[in-house]
Backbone as CSV, one residue per row, in Angstrom:
resi,resn,N_x,N_y,N_z,CA_x,CA_y,CA_z,C_x,C_y,C_z
1,MET,-4.526,42.134,78.620,-5.089,42.037,77.360,-4.146,43.259,77.011
2,ILE,-3.528,43.560,75.634,-3.102,44.422,74.920,-3.903,45.292,74.630
3,THR,-3.883,46.382,74.759,-4.879,47.987,74.018,-4.679,48.322,72.532
4,PRO,-5.255,48.283,71.747,-4.400,49.209,70.706,-4.631,50.839,70.915
5,LEU,-5.398,50.733,72.207,-5.614,52.525,72.394,-4.597,52.709,73.740
6,LYS,-3.833,53.963,73.109,-2.567,53.946,73.856,-2.720,55.672,74.429
7,SER,-2.727,56.153,75.597,-2.846,57.466,76.094,-1.505,57.785,76.681
8,TYR,-1.669,59.475,75.930,0.009,60.280,75.610,-1.104,61.444,77.040
9,ASN,0.051,61.986,77.051,-0.002,62.834,77.821,-1.464,63.330,78.702
10,GLY,-2.035,62.018,79.030,-3.701,61.446,79.846,-4.464,61.595,78.599
11,ILE,-4.178,61.628,77.748,-5.547,61.829,76.567,-5.094,60.473,75.883
12,THR,-6.536,60.054,76.170,-6.740,58.668,74.994,-7.497,58.967,74.458
13,PRO,-7.230,57.743,73.001,-8.564,57.925,71.969,-9.791,57.897,72.008
14,MET,-10.515,58.499,71.650,-11.927,58.189,71.869,-12.840,57.616,70.405
15,LEU,-13.836,56.332,70.534,-14.508,55.742,69.836,-15.928,56.302,69.529
16,GLY,-15.988,56.360,68.260,-17.419,56.360,68.197,-18.121,55.040,68.434
17,LYS,-20.108,55.447,68.101,-20.428,54.482,68.133,-20.087,53.295,66.760
18,GLY,-19.588,52.140,67.291,-19.842,50.657,66.095,-18.003,51.010,65.526
19,ALA,-16.890,52.106,66.147,-16.123,52.212,65.471,-15.764,51.176,65.907
20,PHE,-14.642,50.507,64.575,-13.571,49.471,65.105,-12.496,49.440,64.932
21,VAL,-11.259,48.902,65.364,-10.250,49.088,66.100,-9.368,47.592,65.597
22,GLU,-8.516,47.144,64.672,-8.329,46.053,64.782,-7.163,45.585,65.930
23,ALA,-6.567,44.657,66.538,-5.711,44.361,67.652,-4.507,45.257,67.190
24,SER,-3.728,44.638,66.079,-2.225,44.687,65.569,-2.475,46.565,65.246
25,ALA,-3.327,47.304,65.413,-3.310,48.781,65.010,-2.675,49.438,66.496
26,VAL,-2.258,50.165,66.440,-1.947,51.210,67.789,-2.620,52.844,67.177
27,LEU,-2.982,53.227,68.188,-3.704,54.803,68.306,-3.510,55.049,69.495
28,TYR,-2.358,56.304,69.529,-1.634,57.382,70.498,-2.450,58.767,70.625
29,GLY,-2.769,59.230,71.776,-3.240,60.308,72.261,-4.789,60.656,71.735
30,ASP,-4.597,62.017,71.089,-5.630,62.516,70.987,-6.223,62.552,69.588
31,ILE,-7.109,61.518,69.840,-7.515,60.691,68.410,-9.186,60.783,68.611
32,GLU,-10.004,61.221,67.568,-11.496,61.138,67.331,-11.989,60.111,66.666
33,LEU,-12.386,59.226,66.348,-12.988,58.304,65.745,-14.541,58.970,65.368
34,GLY,-15.443,58.777,64.315,-16.741,58.923,64.294,-16.864,57.771,64.578
35,GLU,-18.737,57.743,64.322,-19.607,56.522,63.486,-19.369,55.525,62.991
36,ASP,-19.033,54.580,62.967,-18.606,53.554,62.142,-17.383,53.358,61.984
37,VAL,-16.660,54.280,61.713,-15.253,54.361,61.491,-14.588,53.018,61.606
38,SER,-13.724,52.618,60.669,-13.156,51.487,60.857,-11.172,51.682,60.317
39,ILE,-10.603,50.917,61.446,-9.029,51.269,61.175,-8.759,50.283,61.509
40,TRP,-8.032,48.906,60.394,-7.444,48.023,59.821,-5.925,47.855,60.655
41,PRO,-5.951,46.440,60.184,-4.419,45.729,61.003,-2.919,46.935,60.389
42,LEU,-2.335,46.999,61.508,-1.079,47.431,61.441,-1.115,49.340,60.982
43,VAL,-2.177,49.906,61.558,-2.106,50.908,61.342,-1.388,52.160,62.535
44,ALA,-0.592,52.764,62.369,-0.533,53.461,63.468,-0.774,54.964,63.528
45,ALA,-1.476,55.342,64.099,-1.891,56.591,64.177,-1.461,57.372,65.478
46,ARG,-0.589,58.751,65.382,-0.094,59.427,66.888,-0.679,60.820,66.606
47,GLY,-1.901,60.579,67.842,-1.996,62.105,67.822,-1.296,62.812,69.359
48,ASP,0.110,62.695,69.437,1.203,62.859,70.117,0.588,64.341,70.512
49,VAL,1.670,65.228,68.942,1.673,66.990,69.466,0.739,67.827,68.779
50,ASN,-0.394,67.108,68.071,-1.581,67.370,67.691,-2.899,66.505,67.670
51,ARG,-4.128,66.264,66.962,-5.244,65.974,67.179,-4.743,65.321,65.836
52,ILE,-6.095,63.930,65.983,-6.503,64.036,64.578,-8.266,63.174,65.360
53,ARG,-8.587,63.625,63.661,-9.803,63.634,64.375,-10.555,62.814,62.377
54,ILE,-11.197,61.800,62.934,-11.760,61.191,61.689,-13.623,60.996,61.383
55,GLY,-14.096,61.076,60.328,-15.132,61.310,60.371,-16.394,59.716,59.998
56,ALA,-17.129,59.556,60.162,-18.501,59.134,60.398,-17.913,58.011,58.839
57,ARG,-18.273,57.061,59.255,-18.543,55.591,57.841,-16.161,55.463,57.240
58,SER,-15.920,56.826,57.723,-14.593,56.478,57.219,-14.075,55.071,57.825
59,ASN,-12.650,54.488,56.566,-11.990,53.247,56.985,-10.640,53.542,56.645
60,ILE,-9.999,53.132,57.322,-8.465,53.108,57.350,-7.610,52.018,56.910
61,GLN,-7.037,51.626,55.747,-6.883,50.200,55.803,-5.230,50.199,55.991
62,ASP,-4.841,49.050,56.277,-3.869,48.210,56.642,-2.914,48.880,56.517
63,GLY,-2.103,49.230,57.347,-0.479,49.920,57.184,-0.377,50.947,57.196
64,THR,-1.736,51.742,57.575,-1.430,53.142,57.025,-1.029,53.563,58.174
65,VAL,-0.204,55.034,58.031,0.354,56.023,58.802,-0.329,57.263,58.903
66,LEU,-0.869,57.714,60.385,-1.631,58.805,60.520,-0.586,59.745,61.245
67,HIS,-0.473,60.462,61.107,0.313,61.880,61.798,0.296,62.968,61.637
68,VAL,0.782,63.847,62.890,0.078,65.663,62.553,1.422,66.251,63.386
69,THR,1.654,67.835,62.596,2.948,68.468,63.285,2.270,69.335,64.443
70,ARG,3.783,69.442,64.971,3.832,70.040,66.603,3.719,71.795,66.590
71,LYS,3.343,72.081,67.460,2.790,73.934,67.663,4.137,73.911,67.543
72,SER,4.487,74.835,66.496,6.087,76.344,66.615,5.924,77.714,66.221
73,ALA,6.717,78.204,66.554,6.805,79.729,66.387,6.551,79.694,64.566
74,ALA,6.680,78.835,64.083,6.235,79.198,62.595,4.666,79.200,62.235
75,ARG,4.407,77.941,63.051,3.022,77.701,62.859,1.858,77.573,64.389
76,PRO,1.564,78.276,65.028,1.425,78.212,66.694,0.385,77.269,66.911
77,GLU,-0.430,76.922,66.160,-1.456,75.669,66.507,-0.572,74.588,65.718
78,GLY,0.047,74.174,65.080,0.488,73.209,64.747,-0.839,72.865,63.266
79,LEU,-0.151,71.431,62.416,-0.817,71.167,61.779,-2.030,69.700,62.646
80,PRO,-3.109,69.750,62.732,-4.069,68.411,63.239,-4.102,67.684,61.257
81,LEU,-4.274,66.404,62.202,-4.946,65.872,60.598,-6.672,65.866,60.541
82,LEU,-7.340,65.646,59.648,-8.464,65.641,59.637,-8.982,65.158,58.105
83,ILE,-9.357,63.937,58.440,-10.795,63.724,57.658,-11.820,63.676,58.088
84,GLY,-11.987,63.529,56.821,-13.856,63.752,56.877,-15.071,61.974,56.976
85,GLU,-15.968,63.051,56.387,-17.035,61.081,56.261,-16.526,60.411,55.117
86,ASP,-17.441,59.123,55.478,-16.990,58.545,53.873,-15.775,58.089,53.827
87,VAL,-14.688,58.555,53.864,-13.012,58.147,53.112,-12.764,57.095,53.505
88,THR,-12.530,56.331,52.332,-11.771,55.348,51.995,-10.016,55.555,51.485
89,VAL,-9.198,54.858,52.738,-7.824,55.671,52.490,-7.214,53.890,52.501
90,GLY,-6.388,54.009,50.439,-6.095,52.303,50.550,-5.024,51.799,51.353
91,HIS,-4.405,50.667,51.301,-3.180,50.176,51.948,-1.750,51.120,52.264
92,LYS,-1.594,51.169,53.158,-0.490,51.628,53.187,0.084,52.630,52.914
93,ALA,-1.148,54.465,53.087,-0.961,55.568,52.702,-0.280,55.535,53.873
94,MET,0.306,57.373,53.769,0.792,58.333,54.630,0.259,60.039,54.362
95,LEU,-0.582,60.108,55.728,-1.636,61.087,55.295,-0.529,61.722,57.280
96,HIS,-0.036,62.564,56.901,0.584,63.858,57.779,0.192,65.484,57.700
97,ALA,-0.802,65.484,58.891,-1.063,66.694,58.699,-1.646,67.687,57.831
98,CYS,-2.543,66.969,57.310,-3.325,67.484,56.108,-5.158,67.042,56.518
99,VAL,-5.669,67.880,55.222,-7.157,67.401,55.101,-7.672,66.843,54.723
100,ILE,-8.368,66.257,54.582,-9.160,65.131,53.634,-10.326,65.422,54.042
101,GLY,-11.333,66.050,52.377,-12.874,66.088,52.593,-13.903,64.574,52.486
102,ASN,-14.491,65.077,52.632,-15.621,64.175,52.973,-15.548,63.214,50.859
103,ARG,-16.168,62.145,50.859,-16.238,61.123,49.984,-15.302,61.255,49.053
104,VAL,-13.803,60.742,49.603,-12.389,60.338,49.119,-12.364,59.354,49.072
105,LEU,-11.458,58.966,48.361,-10.351,57.100,48.236,-9.205,58.232,47.848
106,VAL,-8.320,57.822,48.740,-7.135,57.934,48.864,-6.575,56.501,48.598
107,GLY,-5.616,56.558,47.698,-5.104,55.004,46.757,-3.815,54.447,47.414
108,MET,-3.860,53.590,47.465,-3.162,52.574,47.921,-1.533,53.515,47.703
109,GLY,-0.727,53.235,49.090,0.966,53.800,49.058,0.766,55.143,48.590
110,ALA,-0.876,56.241,48.679,-0.586,57.637,48.175,0.175,58.196,49.367
111,ILE,0.746,59.390,49.266,1.494,60.452,50.228,0.275,61.756,50.399
112,VAL,0.241,61.562,51.483,-0.347,63.487,51.566,0.578,64.064,52.565
113,LEU,1.287,65.532,52.685,2.010,65.896,53.237,1.465,66.955,54.105
114,ASP,2.707,67.950,55.261,1.544,69.158,55.532,0.800,69.718,54.906
115,GLY,-0.297,70.136,55.861,-0.967,71.185,54.980,-1.503,70.971,53.523
116,ALA,-1.395,70.183,52.948,-2.281,69.977,51.564,-3.473,69.812,52.164
117,GLU,-4.557,69.680,50.870,-5.989,70.032,51.868,-6.757,69.451,50.595
118,ILE,-7.520,67.915,50.765,-8.026,67.376,49.321,-9.486,67.667,49.473
119,GLY,-10.087,68.277,48.271,-11.501,68.609,48.260,-12.543,67.529,48.556
120,ASP,-14.053,67.746,48.484,-14.546,66.707,48.679,-14.953,65.941,47.374
121,ASP,-14.686,64.558,47.544,-15.806,63.697,45.706,-14.425,63.990,45.016
122,VAL,-12.697,62.767,45.841,-11.636,62.880,44.746,-11.584,62.166,44.752
123,ILE,-10.856,61.129,44.035,-9.527,59.937,43.757,-8.427,60.304,43.361
124,LEU,-7.777,59.309,44.200,-6.456,59.812,44.518,-5.840,59.164,44.199
125,GLY,-4.623,58.489,43.208,-4.544,57.216,42.734,-3.414,57.008,43.124
126,ALA,-3.473,55.726,43.384,-2.065,54.642,44.159,-0.750,55.276,43.704
127,GLY,-0.186,55.569,44.986,1.064,56.438,44.616,1.688,57.147,44.464
128,SER,0.061,57.943,44.553,0.695,59.776,44.321,1.408,60.287,45.527
129,LEU,1.548,61.775,45.128,2.274,62.227,46.319,1.497,63.575,46.284
130,VAL,1.659,64.098,47.387,0.126,65.316,47.372,1.962,66.478,48.447
131,PRO,2.618,66.907,47.568,3.265,68.226,48.090,2.461,68.875,49.147
132,PRO,3.707,69.705,50.176,2.589,70.300,51.249,1.975,71.451,50.708
133,GLY,1.312,71.421,51.512,0.672,72.940,51.227,-0.118,72.806,49.466
134,LYS,-0.299,71.874,49.404,-1.032,71.471,47.655,-2.632,71.613,47.868
135,LYS,-3.497,72.120,47.512,-5.009,71.918,47.579,-5.711,71.218,46.136
136,LEU,-5.940,70.392,46.265,-6.891,69.612,45.437,-8.525,69.777,45.244
137,GLU,-8.604,70.334,43.559,-10.139,70.453,43.847,-10.895,69.567,43.793
138,SER,-12.576,70.012,44.338,-13.051,68.889,44.572,-13.805,68.165,43.085
139,GLY,-13.530,67.258,42.970,-14.643,66.625,41.998,-13.581,66.164,40.508
140,TYR,-12.374,65.539,41.027,-11.753,65.361,40.053,-10.781,63.871,40.435
141,LEU,-10.081,63.217,39.588,-9.494,62.358,39.465,-7.670,62.660,39.514
142,TYR,-6.779,62.734,40.813,-5.401,63.117,40.784,-4.554,61.944,40.745
143,VAL,-3.754,61.869,40.213,-2.570,60.770,40.121,-0.856,61.759,39.972
144,GLY,-0.343,60.613,40.211,0.941,61.238,40.010,2.218,61.594,41.240
145,SER,3.110,62.228,41.015,4.406,62.196,41.823,5.620,63.382,41.419
146,PRO,5.297,64.538,41.724,4.363,64.880,42.608,2.207,64.966,41.304
147,VAL,1.723,65.263,42.364,0.336,64.879,42.392,-0.042,65.850,40.863
148,LYS,-0.828,65.604,40.155,-1.464,66.793,38.920,-2.859,66.115,38.881
149,GLN,-3.632,67.117,38.523,-5.519,66.571,38.487,-5.439,65.999,36.662
150,ALA,-5.646,64.846,36.752,-6.141,64.221,35.608,-7.236,64.621,34.461
151,ARG,-8.535,64.666,35.210,-9.886,64.726,34.734,-10.716,64.693,36.197
152,PRO,-11.737,64.909,35.811,-13.313,64.849,36.396,-13.782,63.422,36.659
153,LEU,-13.736,63.128,37.802,-14.247,62.771,37.902,-16.032,62.243,36.753
154,THR,-16.385,60.646,36.838,-17.531,60.529,36.148,-18.741,59.970,37.437
155,ALA,-20.073,60.735,36.803,-21.069,60.330,37.874,-20.610,59.219,38.328
156,GLU,-20.505,57.278,37.406,-20.227,56.271,37.923,-18.842,56.596,39.571
157,GLU,-18.177,57.165,39.022,-16.974,57.558,40.158,-17.564,57.735,41.356
158,LYS,-18.331,59.009,41.500,-18.173,60.005,42.380,-19.640,58.882,43.341
159,ALA,-20.389,58.205,42.796,-21.498,57.566,43.217,-20.590,55.963,44.535
160,PHE,-19.273,55.845,42.886,-18.969,54.954,44.187,-18.108,55.275,45.162
161,LEU,-17.709,56.604,45.091,-17.191,56.382,46.945,-17.754,56.478,48.218
162,PRO,-18.645,57.191,47.969,-19.715,56.632,49.517,-20.034,55.025,49.420
163,GLU,-19.979,54.344,48.403,-20.695,53.140,48.284,-19.335,51.834,48.703
164,SER,-18.002,52.193,48.180,-16.458,52.346,48.700,-16.564,52.362,50.502
165,ALA,-17.190,53.327,51.473,-17.100,53.469,52.627,-18.484,53.091,52.962
166,ALA,-19.387,52.693,52.512,-20.561,51.549,53.118,-19.900,49.991,53.201
167,ASN,-19.228,49.853,51.809,-18.683,48.724,51.503,-17.865,48.396,53.300
168,TYR,-17.063,49.024,53.380,-15.933,48.710,54.633,-16.902,48.980,56.159
169,VAL,-17.859,49.744,56.021,-18.955,49.929,57.159,-19.429,48.367,57.579
170,HIS,-19.969,48.184,55.876,-20.106,45.768,56.572,-19.437,45.513,57.286
171,LEU,-18.295,45.267,56.696,-17.292,44.674,56.450,-16.550,44.367,58.595
172,LYS,-16.706,46.070,58.956,-16.108,46.097,60.212,-17.291,45.464,60.792
173,ASN,-18.948,45.478,60.884,-19.772,44.945,61.316,-19.273,43.337,61.216
174,GLU,-19.421,43.048,60.327,-18.733,41.022,60.140,-17.369,40.997,61.309
175,TYR,-16.883,41.586,61.358,-15.623,41.606,62.355,-15.991,42.040,63.256
176,LEU,-17.203,42.595,64.243,-17.080,42.885,65.817,-18.508,42.337,65.869
177,GLN,-19.096,41.283,64.978,-20.065,40.352,65.208,-19.274,39.041,65.717
178,GLN,-18.302,38.891,65.068,-17.240,37.506,65.330,-16.152,37.568,66.891
179,GLN,-16.693,38.841,67.125,-15.591,38.828,68.777,-16.759,38.577,69.847
């Protein structure tokens, strides 16, 4: 049987209770998934030269790429990829060595680059580009390439963020019951 969990330098991804990794995804190295995380088809996650951490109830949708930066003279610790809790990462997003807060929706095809930080309760529009080192303030919608703050989130949008994550917990539980 082919497993989507691959060791690198003797480190194998670790899954929290109830985590789901679809068989066509590939996860290498120093990756930890929190409780009820879901990783969907064709996700490529490489925790080879640094670490990836994904918080509870977050979901990484089809075709997303997750990566990190290595340690160097300029960055002795390198840059990990840290994703908070209740995060929804839309199809074909690319997250590279950045920090994503809690209750964030990363739109389809969005790109978040090295050292960028997205605060809690943020919606990042589909196709947006977050440049290296950019910090996105909590509580706003951001769109564009490069990304710009569009407006504050409504109460309904803020309420939707954990609901979106909960929907994916429910869906991955259905998938797990069929295995």
